[in-house]
C-alpha positions as CSV (number, residue, x, y, z in Angstrom):
1,M,3.9,-13.1,-43.8
2,A,5.8,-9.9,-44.6
3,S,4.7,-7.4,-47.3
4,S,6.8,-5.9,-50.0
5,D,6.7,-2.4,-48.6
6,F,9.7,-2.0,-46.3
7,N,7.8,0.5,-44.0
8,M,4.8,-1.9,-43.6
9,L,4.8,-5.4,-42.2
10,R,2.0,-7.9,-42.6
11,L,1.7,-10.2,-39.7
12,E,-0.5,-13.3,-39.7
13,A,-1.8,-15.0,-36.6
14,P,0.4,-18.1,-35.8
15,R,-1.0,-21.5,-36.6
16,D,-1.2,-24.2,-34.1
17,L,0.3,-27.7,-34.5
18,L,-2.9,-29.3,-35.8
19,Q,-3.3,-26.7,-38.5
20,I,0.4,-27.2,-39.6
21,T,0.0,-30.9,-39.7
22,D,-3.2,-30.6,-41.8
23,G,-1.7,-27.9,-43.9
24,S,-4.6,-25.5,-43.3
25,P,-4.1,-21.7,-43.1
26,S,-5.0,-19.5,-40.2
27,Q,-8.6,-18.4,-40.1
28,E,-7.8,-15.0,-38.5
29,Q,-7.3,-11.8,-40.4
30,P,-3.7,-10.5,-40.7
31,V,-2.6,-7.1,-39.3
32,E,-0.4,-4.4,-40.8
33,I,2.4,-2.9,-38.8
34,A,3.8,0.5,-39.7
35,N,7.5,1.1,-39.2
36,P,8.1,-2.0,-37.1
37,A,11.1,-2.5,-34.9
38,V,13.9,-4.7,-36.1
39,W,13.2,-7.5,-33.6
40,I,9.5,-7.5,-34.8
41,R,10.6,-8.2,-38.4
42,T,12.9,-10.9,-37.2
43,L,10.2,-12.5,-35.1
44,V,7.8,-12.5,-38.0
45,N,10.3,-14.2,-40.3
46,Q,11.3,-16.8,-37.7
47,Q,7.6,-17.7,-37.2
48,R,7.1,-18.1,-40.9
49,Q,10.2,-20.3,-41.3
50,A,9.3,-22.4,-38.2
51,E,5.8,-23.1,-39.7
52,T,7.3,-24.0,-43.1
53,D,10.0,-26.3,-41.7
54,L,7.7,-28.0,-39.3
55,Q,5.2,-28.7,-42.1
56,R,8.0,-30.2,-44.2
57,L,9.0,-32.5,-41.3
58,T,5.5,-33.8,-40.9
59,E,5.1,-34.4,-44.7
60,L,8.5,-36.2,-44.7
61,C,7.6,-38.4,-41.8
62,G,4.0,-39.1,-42.9
63,D,2.3,-41.7,-40.8
64,A,5.7,-42.3,-39.0
65,Y,5.5,-38.9,-37.3
66,D,5.7,-39.9,-33.7
67,K,4.5,-37.4,-31.1
68,T,5.8,-39.5,-28.3
69,D,9.4,-39.3,-29.5
70,K,11.7,-37.2,-27.3
71,R,13.0,-35.0,-30.1
72,T,9.5,-34.5,-31.4
73,R,8.3,-33.3,-28.0
74,E,11.2,-30.9,-27.8
75,I,10.4,-29.5,-31.2
76,E,6.7,-29.0,-30.5
77,R,7.5,-27.4,-27.1
78,A,9.9,-25.0,-28.7
79,Y,7.3,-24.1,-31.4
80,R,4.6,-23.4,-28.8
81,T,6.9,-21.0,-27.0
82,L,7.7,-19.2,-30.3
83,A,4.1,-19.1,-31.3
84,E,3.0,-17.7,-28.0
85,G,5.4,-14.8,-28.4
86,T,4.1,-14.2,-31.9
87,R,0.5,-14.4,-30.7
88,Y,1.2,-11.8,-28.0
89,V,2.6,-9.3,-30.6
90,Y,-0.4,-10.1,-33.0
91,D,-3.0,-9.5,-30.3
92,R,-1.5,-6.3,-29.1
93,I,-1.2,-4.8,-32.6
94,N,-4.7,-6.0,-33.5
95,A,-6.1,-4.3,-30.4
96,N,-4.1,-1.1,-31.0
97,E,-2.2,-1.5,-27.8
98,K,1.4,-0.9,-26.9
99,I,3.7,-3.9,-26.4
100,A,4.7,-4.0,-22.8
101,E,8.4,-3.3,-22.0
102,E,8.4,-6.0,-19.4
103,W,7.5,-8.5,-22.1
104,I,10.4,-7.3,-24.3
105,R,12.8,-7.6,-21.3
106,S,11.8,-11.1,-20.4
107,E,9.7,-13.0,-23.0
108,L,11.4,-11.9,-26.2
109,S,14.6,-13.7,-25.3
110,N,12.6,-16.8,-24.5
111,A,11.1,-16.8,-28.0
112,A,14.6,-16.4,-29.5
113,N,16.0,-19.3,-27.5
114,A,13.0,-21.4,-28.4
115,Y,13.6,-20.8,-32.2
116,Q,17.2,-21.8,-31.8
117,S,16.3,-25.1,-30.2
118,L,13.5,-25.6,-32.8
119,A,15.8,-25.1,-35.8
120,S,18.6,-27.3,-34.5
121,N,16.4,-30.3,-33.5
122,L,13.9,-30.0,-36.5
123,W,16.6,-30.0,-39.2
124,Q,18.5,-32.7,-37.5
125,A,15.4,-34.9,-37.7
126,I,15.0,-34.0,-41.4
127,I,18.6,-34.9,-42.0
128,E,18.2,-38.3,-40.4
129,R,15.2,-39.1,-42.6
130,T,17.0,-38.0,-45.8
131,N,18.7,-40.8,-47.8
132,E,20.3,-39.0,-50.8
133,A,23.7,-37.6,-50.1
134,N,23.1,-34.4,-52.1
135,D,19.8,-33.8,-50.2
136,R,21.6,-34.4,-46.9
137,Q,24.1,-31.8,-47.8
138,I,21.4,-29.3,-48.7
139,C,19.6,-30.1,-45.4
140,Q,22.8,-29.6,-43.5
141,A,23.4,-26.2,-45.1
142,T,19.8,-25.2,-44.4
143,Q,20.2,-26.3,-40.8
144,L,23.4,-24.1,-40.5
145,A,21.5,-21.1,-42.0
146,R,18.6,-21.6,-39.6
147,V,21.0,-21.7,-36.6
148,N,22.7,-18.5,-37.8
149,D,19.3,-16.8,-38.1
150,A,18.4,-18.0,-34.6
151,L,21.7,-16.5,-33.3
152,S,20.9,-13.2,-35.1
153,F,17.4,-13.2,-33.6
154,L,18.8,-13.8,-30.1
155,A,21.3,-10.9,-30.5
156,E,18.5,-8.6,-31.7
157,A,16.4,-9.7,-28.7
158,N,19.2,-9.0,-26.3
159,A,19.8,-5.6,-27.9
160,A,16.1,-4.7,-27.6
161,R,16.1,-5.8,-24.0
162,N,19.2,-3.8,-23.2
163,Q,17.8,-0.7,-24.9
164,H,14.6,-0.9,-22.9
165,L,16.5,-1.5,-19.7
166,A,18.5,1.6,-20.4
167,N,15.3,3.6,-21.1
168,F,13.8,2.2,-17.9
169,Q,16.9,3.2,-15.9
170,G,16.8,6.6,-17.4
171,N,13.2,7.1,-16.5
172,V,13.9,6.0,-12.9
173,E,16.8,8.4,-12.6
174,L,14.6,11.3,-13.9
175,W,11.9,10.4,-11.5
176,A,14.4,10.2,-8.6
177,A,15.8,13.6,-9.5
178,A,12.3,15.2,-9.7
179,H,11.4,13.6,-6.5
180,Q,14.5,14.9,-4.8
181,D,13.8,18.4,-6.1
182,R,10.2,18.2,-4.8
183,V,11.4,17.0,-1.3
184,G,13.9,19.9,-1.2
185,A,11.2,22.4,-2.1
186,L,8.9,21.0,0.6
187,E,11.7,21.3,3.2
188,D,12.3,24.9,2.2
189,Q,8.6,25.7,2.6
190,L,8.6,24.0,6.0
191,R,11.6,26.0,7.3
192,T,9.9,29.2,6.0
193,A,6.6,28.4,7.8
194,R,8.5,27.6,11.1
195,A,10.3,30.9,10.9
196,E,7.1,32.8,10.3
197,I,5.5,31.1,13.3
198,Q,8.4,32.0,15.6
199,H,8.3,35.6,14.4
200,L,4.5,35.8,15.1
201,A,5.0,34.2,18.5
202,T,7.4,37.0,19.5
203,R,4.9,39.8,18.5
204,I,1.6,38.4,19.7
205,P,1.4,38.0,23.6
206,L,-0.1,34.7,24.7
207,P,-3.2,34.8,26.8
208,T,-2.8,34.1,30.6
209,S,-5.3,32.4,32.7
210,P,-6.5,34.0,36.0
211,P,-5.0,32.6,39.3
212,V,-7.1,29.8,40.8
213,P,-7.8,30.5,44.5
214,V,-7.0,27.7,46.9
215,G,-9.4,26.9,49.8
216,P,-10.2,24.2,52.3
217,P,-11.6,20.9,51.2
218,G,-15.1,21.1,49.9
219,W,-14.9,24.9,49.2
220,R,-15.8,26.1,45.7
221,S,-14.3,29.2,44.2
222,P,-16.8,31.6,42.6
223,L,-14.2,32.4,40.0
224,R,-14.0,28.8,38.8
225,P,-17.4,27.2,38.3
226,T,-17.4,23.4,38.2
227,S,-20.5,23.0,36.1
228,T,-22.1,24.8,33.2
229,S,-25.6,24.0,34.4
230,A,-28.0,26.5,36.1
231,P,-27.0,27.6,39.6
232,S,-28.6,25.8,42.5
233,A,-29.7,27.1,45.9
234,H,-26.3,26.0,47.4
235,S,-24.1,27.4,44.7
236,P,-22.1,30.6,45.5
237,P,-23.4,33.9,44.1
238,A,-22.0,35.2,40.9
239,L,-19.7,38.2,40.8
240,G,-21.5,41.5,40.9
241,S,-24.8,40.0,42.2
242,P,-26.3,41.2,45.6
243,L,-25.4,39.0,48.6
244,R,-28.3,37.3,50.2
245,L,-27.9,35.8,53.6
246,A,-29.5,32.4,54.3
247,P,-31.9,32.2,57.3
248,L,-30.5,30.9,60.6
249,P,-31.3,27.3,61.4
250,T,-34.3,27.1,63.8
251,S,-34.3,23.4,64.5
252,R,-32.0,20.4,64.5
253,R,-33.0,19.4,61.1
254,Q,-32.0,22.7,59.6
255,R,-28.5,22.8,61.1
256,P,-25.8,22.7,58.5
257,P,-24.0,19.4,58.2
258,A,-20.7,19.0,60.0
259,V,-17.5,19.3,58.1
260,P,-16.5,15.8,57.1
261,T,-13.3,14.6,58.9
262,T,-10.9,11.9,58.0
263,P,-10.1,9.0,60.4
264,E,-6.7,10.6,61.2
265,M,-8.5,13.8,62.3
266,R,-11.0,11.9,64.5
267,Q,-8.1,10.0,66.2
268,R,-6.2,13.2,66.8
269,L,-9.4,14.8,68.3
270,E,-9.9,11.9,70.7
271,E,-6.2,12.3,71.9
272,L,-6.8,16.0,72.6
273,R,-10.0,15.2,74.5
274,S,-8.2,12.7,76.7
275,H,-5.6,15.3,77.8
276,I,-8.3,18.0,78.8
277,T,-9.2,18.1,82.5
278,P,-12.9,18.8,83.0
279,R,-13.6,22.1,84.9
280,P,-15.7,21.9,88.1
281,P,-19.1,23.5,87.9
282,A,-19.4,27.1,89.2
283,P,-21.1,27.6,92.6
284,M,-24.6,28.7,92.6
285,V,-25.5,32.2,93.8
286,G,-26.7,32.1,97.4
287,G,-24.6,29.2,98.6
288,G,-25.3,25.5,98.6
289,G,-23.7,22.8,96.7
290,N,-26.7,21.6,94.7
291,P,-29.1,23.7,92.8
292,P,-32.5,24.1,94.6
293,S,-35.1,21.7,93.5
294,R,-38.3,22.7,92.1
295,P,-41.1,22.8,94.8
296,P,-43.7,20.1,94.2
297,S,-46.7,21.3,92.5
298,T,-49.9,21.2,94.5
299,P,-52.9,19.7,92.8
300,P,-55.6,22.2,92.2
């Protein structure tokens, strides 16, 4: 899975459990990684070892390989977790995309822990199925080596996670400092703008509105029109126009309407009328108390 050139790494797509059981290779093309990180090299090696060890276990068990066994289920579950991590790295490199830092901070440690569980349970199952004493000792030594590799992989995963956390924290601090500088510059601009506005306000006099005349209810000031429409016949004349007097009323219909009064005003008017003593009529010229009546007209 790894090439001989130290600066280049050859990564093959991880095989699923059925391909490992059948002994068939992966059908996908491998990818080349230039100057890979240390944890990527370790992940590739652990994936290759896991596939080799799992294939050895299935060959050793033969038809007695029981997928319902508890240890077998734990082995297969750990292998799936490890293969998913390798698949993620394979797909990103194959698509020329960057590996997300969030994945390194969270999922890389899961892959390392999964390989540790896989190595311990898988080689314990192989040891239990080995009868020869010498072979058992070799399997025990291999199991110890796989566990040490898993611990090294876990340490490298933690180091990569801590490094990315430090980089992330540094980026956040740089962003916060730049944001604080930007806020300070905006506050300085705001203070300068307010000072300029206050300076201009002291030099430019503010416009004053003309006084609004006050009149009785219903009276309209010619200086303050209430409508922008064309003047009507009852609207007051505009300033500077000749004054035109309206004709005097000649009949009852042409008399101007009385000024509207409120109920309080009408009540006060009735009280005043009750206190007024009517004046007697003046005597007619020539004596007599009653005015002379009109002589009856004689028919023609």
